[in-house]
N, C-alpha and C positions, 0 to 999 in steps of 0.2 A: 506721552510725545517719542518719539522717534526721532535718531540724528545721524543721519547718516554719514559718513567719515571713510578716510583712505588708509588702507593700509596697503603692506608687502605680504613677504614670506611668514611675516608672524602678524597674526591677528588679531593680538591684542595691545600693537603698541602701532599706533593710529598717529600719524607725523603731519599729517596737514596743518601748517599754518593757520589757516582758516578753519578749519574745523576748531582747533583749539581755541581760538578767538568764541567762540558761538559755545563750545560745550563748560568754559570761562564765566560767560553767561548766563548759561542755562545756572549755573551754582549758584553764580551769585542773586540771583533770582529768585534761589531757591525751591526750583521745578527741579522736578524728576524725568526725566530723559532714557531710555533705551539708545544705548548703541549702536548701530548696524553697519559692519562693517562692510567695506569694499572693495574689491582692486578694480584701478582706471578700466579694462574693460567688459567689470559686469557692471557698472554705470549706464554706460547706453543701453545697456539691455534689457534696461528696467523699464517696463512695458506702462506701469502710470506714473511715472514721475518726468516730466520732458525737462531731462536735465543735464549738460553737460560736466558739471564742474561738484563738488561737493566743497562745503555744506551745503545738506538740505533738510529741512526743517522737515518733519510729519506733524501737526498739529490736530488731529481727528479730522481728517482728510485733508486740512485747508496747507498747502503745498509748498512751504515758502524756499528761494534759493538765492544768495547769496550773504555771505557773514552778515555785510552791513545789512540785507535787508530785513534776518535776521532779529541783528539786535533792536532794527526801529519798532519791528513786530513786537516782539519781546515787552521793549519799553509803551508801548501805544495799548497793545491789551492786559497787560498785567502794571500797570501804576499804580496799586498801592502794595509792590514789593519793590524794595530799595534799588534808587535807578540808574542808571549805566551811563547815563551821559550826566546827574545834574542838575539840568535846566537848559533853557536854549545859549547858550552862552557855551557851557560844557561840550552841547552837541556840538558846536561851529568850531571849537577848539578841537576834538575828535577828529574832524572829518577835514578838518586841515594838518592834523596829525596823521594819517592815516595816509594821505595824498606825500605827503613830503616822506612818510617811510616808507612807503614803495619803491621811490625813486632813488632815496638815499641807502637805504640798507637793502630790500626783499631783492632789489635786483642782481650785486654785487653778489649775496650770500647767495642765491640761487644757483649764479657760476660757481661759486665759492663747491658747492654742497651738490653738484645733478650727478657727478658722477658717482657719488654715496651713495646717493638717488635711487640710482641704476641700479644698487648692488643688492639694495635691502629690496628690491623688487620681485614678486612672485615673477616664477618664468614665464606663466600667460601675458603680463604685459609688455615685455623686455622690449621687441621690437616698437609695440606701437611708442615707446618713450624713448626708443630710442630716435626712430625717425622722427618725431615733434618736436623733440626739443634739441634735434641737431640742426634742423631746420629753422629753431629760436634761435638760435646761438649764433649761426652761421658756419658751423665746424661740427668736429667729431667729439663725440665726450670724454676717449682720451685723451685730447688738445685742451679739453677746458678744465683736465684733472693735471696737464704739465704745467697750469697756469693755477693750482689749487695756490696757494700758497703767493700768489699775485693780488687776486681776488681774495682773501683772505685779510689781504692786508687791504687794501680800498675799503672793504665794508670796515675794518676796525678804526682807519681812519673818518670815517662819518658820523662812528660814537661819540665824539668828546661835547658834543651839542645838551647831547642825554645824560651825559654821565653829569656836567656841569649841573644842571637844572635838579639830579638826584643828589645833590652836595647842600642843598637848605630845603626840601623834602623828602618825605619817606617813599614818595607814590609820584605817578605821573600825573593822577590825581589832585593828588595834593597829600590828605594828612589818611587818605583812604582808597584803597582801587577804584579802579571804574572800565570802561567799556574801554578809555586812551591803554590803561595798563595791558587787557590781554591782548591788544593788538601789538604792543610789542613782545610778551610774552609769545606767542604765539610763535616770532621768530627762532623764538631759543626754543621751544619745543619741536620746530621742527630740525632743528640743528641735531638738540639730543638725539632725535631719532633716528636719524638717518649716519650721521658721523661722530668719530672719536674723537673730530679735531675742538680743541678746547679755542670758542671764538671772544672770551674774552677771559679777561686776570684776573687771582682776585683781588687785587687793589683797585679794582672800578667800581665807585660808587652803583655802578649797573652790577654786579656779582651780588651783590647782597642785597640788591631789590629784590634781582632774580633768588635767592634763599627766599625770602618774604614771600613773592608772589609763590612757589613750591608749598609753600607751608598751608596756604588759603583751600578753605573750604576742605579741610579734614583731610590735607596734603596731596589732593586731585592731582597735581602736577604730573609727583614722583609714579605714575601711572607709567608714567615713558622711562623706559630704563637705560643709563648712560652705554654708549660703547663702550 
């Protein structure tokens, strides 16, 4: 198996939140995978893969794009391995979590990190990233950076239900982690991979949850070095 991931100047530091979902899902299933690092502009040059974003999973020539589709593919094709969802009810919960976290967490975190992402990119990606993200934001990257503190506060304000849940259980899935945890973990790997900002404080349940996640699968998540 090959998993294509997004990197910047440092080819060892894949920072995409969606790729981290898939990396953790593959580890959860106990599957070996070869990581293939790409910068933004290299992805569009891949002739054998029709994809505009990562992750992309290549399983013996079968190409799966989109982190959710990859999770479903792994669940369907490796049913004898530990489940990513824990049944249909767990899958429905994960879908709901995916949608709500996108609006409540991913978007304000994107606005918080966007300039920091720009700073870690390979030089060849910078023009593309600036033009596409400034169009999405409706402002310059520098303007977004000027409002970084405000964007971070919006993100942190939205964390209360997630912190509340973790007061009574160790993982979002319950007593053990599953794909719903990997959705959230990807956000924190993204932040750690591109920025020195501390997006959560040590007194939050999320902080200890993240430490537990870091220890999974022989410390897989620790390959991302804090800035």
